[in-house]
DSSP file (Angstrom, degrees, kcal/mol; ACC not computed):
  #  RESIDUE AA STRUCTURE BP1 BP2  ACC     N-H-->O    O-->H-N    N-H-->O    O-->H-N    TCO  KAPPA ALPHA  PHI   PSI    X-CA   Y-CA   Z-CA
    1    1 A L     >        0   0    0      0, 0.0     4,-1.5     0, 0.0     5,-0.2   0.000 360.0 360.0 360.0 -25.1  239.9  271.2  -69.2
    2    2 A R  H  >  +     0   0    0      1,-0.2     4,-3.3     2,-0.2     5,-0.3   0.909 360.0  58.7 -69.6 -39.1  237.5  271.1  -72.2
    3    3 A T  H  > S+     0   0    0      1,-0.2     4,-2.4     2,-0.2     5,-0.2   0.940 108.5  43.2 -62.0 -48.7  237.6  267.3  -72.8
    4    4 A P  H  > S+     0   0    0      0, 0.0     4,-2.6     0, 0.0    -1,-0.2   0.918 117.8  47.1 -61.7 -39.9  236.4  266.3  -69.3
    5    5 A L  H  X S+     0   0    0     -4,-1.5     4,-2.4     2,-0.2    -2,-0.2   0.892 111.5  49.8 -71.1 -38.1  233.7  269.0  -69.4
    6    6 A T  H  X S+     0   0    0     -4,-3.3     4,-2.6     2,-0.2     5,-0.2   0.924 112.6  47.6 -63.8 -43.4  232.6  268.1  -72.9
    7    7 A T  H  X S+     0   0    0     -4,-2.4     4,-2.8    -5,-0.3     5,-0.3   0.937 112.9  49.0 -60.5 -46.8  232.3  264.4  -72.0
    8    8 A F  H  X S+     0   0    0     -4,-2.6     4,-2.0    -5,-0.2     5,-0.2   0.892 113.2  46.8 -61.5 -39.1  230.4  265.3  -68.8
    9    9 A H  H  X S+     0   0    0     -4,-2.4     4,-2.1     2,-0.2    -2,-0.2   0.941 115.0  45.3 -68.6 -46.4  228.0  267.6  -70.7
   10   10 A L  H  X S+     0   0    0     -4,-2.6     4,-2.2    -5,-0.2    -2,-0.2   0.916 116.5  43.7 -63.7 -46.6  227.4  265.1  -73.5
   11   11 A Y  H  X S+     0   0    0     -4,-2.8     4,-2.2    -5,-0.2     5,-0.2   0.895 113.6  50.1 -70.4 -39.2  226.9  262.0  -71.3
   12   12 A S  H  X S+     0   0    0     -4,-2.0     4,-2.6    -5,-0.3    -1,-0.2   0.893 110.7  50.1 -69.7 -35.2  224.7  263.8  -68.7
   13   13 A D  H  X S+     0   0    0     -4,-2.1     4,-2.4    -5,-0.2     6,-0.2   0.957 111.6  48.5 -63.0 -47.3  222.5  265.2  -71.4
   14   14 A M  H  <>S+     0   0    0     -4,-2.2     5,-2.0     1,-0.2     6,-0.7   0.887 115.5  43.8 -60.8 -38.9  222.1  261.7  -73.0
   15   15 A L  H ><5S+     0   0    0     -4,-2.2     3,-1.2     3,-0.2    -1,-0.2   0.921 113.5  50.4 -70.4 -44.4  221.3  260.1  -69.7
   16   16 A A  H 3<5S+     0   0    0     -4,-2.6    -2,-0.2     1,-0.3    -1,-0.2   0.821 111.4  49.3 -65.0 -34.3  218.9  263.0  -68.6
   17   17 A E  T 3<5S-     0   0    0     -4,-2.4    -1,-0.3    -5,-0.2    -2,-0.2   0.446 111.9-118.4 -86.0   0.8  217.0  262.7  -72.0
   18   18 A G  T < 5S+     0   0    0     -3,-1.2    -3,-0.2    -4,-0.2    -2,-0.1   0.742  70.6 137.5  68.4  24.0  216.6  259.0  -71.7
   19   19 A M      < +     0   0    0     -5,-2.0     2,-0.7    -6,-0.2    -4,-0.2   0.675  57.0  70.2 -73.6 -19.4  218.6  258.5  -74.9
   20   20 A V        +     0   0    0     -6,-0.7    -1,-0.1     1,-0.2    -2,-0.1  -0.905  52.1 165.9-106.4 115.9  220.4  255.5  -73.3
   21   21 A K        +     0   0    0     -2,-0.7     2,-0.4     5,-0.0    -1,-0.2   0.795  49.2  88.8 -98.0 -36.9  218.2  252.6  -72.8
   22   22 A D     >  -     0   0    0      1,-0.1     4,-2.2     2,-0.0     5,-0.1  -0.493  66.1-147.9 -72.5 123.4  220.8  249.8  -72.1
   23   23 A E  H  > S+     0   0    0     -2,-0.4     4,-2.1     1,-0.2     5,-0.2   0.863  97.4  53.5 -60.8 -38.9  221.6  249.5  -68.5
   24   24 A E  H  > S+     0   0    0      2,-0.2     4,-2.5     1,-0.2    -1,-0.2   0.916 109.7  49.1 -63.0 -43.0  225.3  248.4  -69.1
   25   25 A K  H  > S+     0   0    0      1,-0.2     4,-2.6     2,-0.2    -2,-0.2   0.908 109.4  52.8 -64.5 -37.8  225.8  251.5  -71.4
   26   26 A K  H  X S+     0   0    0     -4,-2.2     4,-2.3     2,-0.2    -1,-0.2   0.915 109.7  47.1 -59.9 -44.0  224.3  253.6  -68.7
   27   27 A K  H  X S+     0   0    0     -4,-2.1     4,-2.2     1,-0.2    -1,-0.2   0.866 112.2  52.5 -64.6 -39.5  226.8  252.2  -66.1
   28   28 A G  H  X S+     0   0    0     -4,-2.5     4,-2.1     2,-0.2    -2,-0.2   0.896 108.8  47.7 -63.0 -42.2  229.5  252.7  -68.6
   29   29 A Y  H  X S+     0   0    0     -4,-2.6     4,-2.4     2,-0.2    -2,-0.2   0.882 111.3  50.7 -63.7 -42.1  228.7  256.3  -69.1
   30   30 A L  H  X S+     0   0    0     -4,-2.3     4,-2.3     2,-0.2    -2,-0.2   0.891 109.8  51.1 -64.8 -38.4  228.5  256.9  -65.4
   31   31 A T  H  X S+     0   0    0     -4,-2.2     4,-2.2     1,-0.2    -2,-0.2   0.924 110.4  48.9 -64.4 -43.9  231.8  255.3  -64.9
   32   32 A T  H  X S+     0   0    0     -4,-2.1     4,-2.6     1,-0.2    -2,-0.2   0.864 110.1  50.8 -60.9 -39.2  233.3  257.5  -67.6
   33   33 A M  H  X S+     0   0    0     -4,-2.4     4,-2.1     2,-0.2    -2,-0.2   0.886 109.5  51.3 -67.3 -36.0  231.8  260.6  -66.0
   34   34 A R  H  X S+     0   0    0     -4,-2.3     4,-1.9     2,-0.2    -2,-0.2   0.926 112.5  46.7 -64.8 -44.8  233.2  259.6  -62.7
   35   35 A R  H  X S+     0   0    0     -4,-2.2     4,-2.3     1,-0.2    -2,-0.2   0.912 111.7  49.8 -64.3 -43.8  236.7  259.2  -64.3
   36   36 A E  H  X S+     0   0    0     -4,-2.6     4,-2.7     1,-0.2    -1,-0.2   0.852 107.9  53.6 -67.3 -31.9  236.5  262.4  -66.1
   37   37 A A  H  X S+     0   0    0     -4,-2.1     4,-2.4     2,-0.2    -1,-0.2   0.887 110.2  49.1 -68.2 -34.9  235.4  264.3  -62.9
   38   38 A E  H  X S+     0   0    0     -4,-1.9     4,-2.2     2,-0.2    -2,-0.2   0.906 111.5  48.2 -65.1 -42.4  238.6  262.8  -61.2
   39   39 A R  H  X S+     0   0    0     -4,-2.3     4,-2.4     2,-0.2    -2,-0.2   0.915 112.4  48.5 -67.4 -41.2  240.7  264.0  -64.1
   40   40 A L  H  X S+     0   0    0     -4,-2.7     4,-2.6     2,-0.2     5,-0.2   0.942 110.1  52.2 -62.0 -45.4  239.2  267.5  -64.0
   41   41 A N  H  X S+     0   0    0     -4,-2.4     4,-2.5     1,-0.2    -2,-0.2   0.917 110.5  48.7 -53.4 -45.2  239.8  267.6  -60.3
   42   42 A H  H  X S+     0   0    0     -4,-2.2     4,-2.1     1,-0.2    -1,-0.2   0.890 110.6  50.5 -65.6 -40.0  243.4  266.7  -60.9
   43   43 A L  H  X S+     0   0    0     -4,-2.4     4,-2.2     2,-0.2    -1,-0.2   0.928 111.3  48.0 -64.8 -42.3  243.8  269.3  -63.6
   44   44 A V  H  X S+     0   0    0     -4,-2.6     4,-2.4     1,-0.2    -2,-0.2   0.892 109.2  53.4 -64.2 -42.5  242.3  272.0  -61.3
   45   45 A E  H  X S+     0   0    0     -4,-2.5     4,-2.0    -5,-0.2    -1,-0.2   0.889 109.1  49.6 -60.1 -40.0  244.6  271.0  -58.5
   46   46 A N  H  X S+     0   0    0     -4,-2.1     4,-1.3     2,-0.2    -2,-0.2   0.913 110.4  50.0 -62.1 -44.4  247.6  271.4  -60.8
   47   47 A V  H  X S+     0   0    0     -4,-2.2     4,-0.8     1,-0.2     3,-0.3   0.917 111.7  48.3 -59.6 -45.3  246.5  274.8  -61.9
   48   48 A L  H >< S+     0   0    0     -4,-2.4     3,-0.5     1,-0.2    -1,-0.2   0.862 108.1  53.9 -66.4 -36.5  246.0  275.9  -58.3
   49   49 A S  H 3< S+     0   0    0     -4,-2.0    -1,-0.2     1,-0.2    -2,-0.2   0.734 108.7  49.3 -76.9 -18.2  249.4  274.6  -57.3
   50   50 A Y  H 3<        0   0    0     -4,-1.3    -1,-0.2    -3,-0.3    -2,-0.2   0.603 360.0 360.0 -89.1 -10.7  251.1  276.6  -60.0
   51   51 A S    <<        0   0    0     -4,-0.8    -1,-0.2    -3,-0.5    -2,-0.2   0.483 360.0 360.0 -93.2 360.0  249.4  279.8  -59.2
């Protein structure tokens, strides 16, 4: 659970603070955040199905 959350936190901070200027990098970070959100959702679903 930590890896997706860490990625989300780091990338969202970088984007919010304006640290990323290149539009392609911004898109890449947003794509990664979306992928990590899906991964986190899958992990939570697995935990709930085992409980």
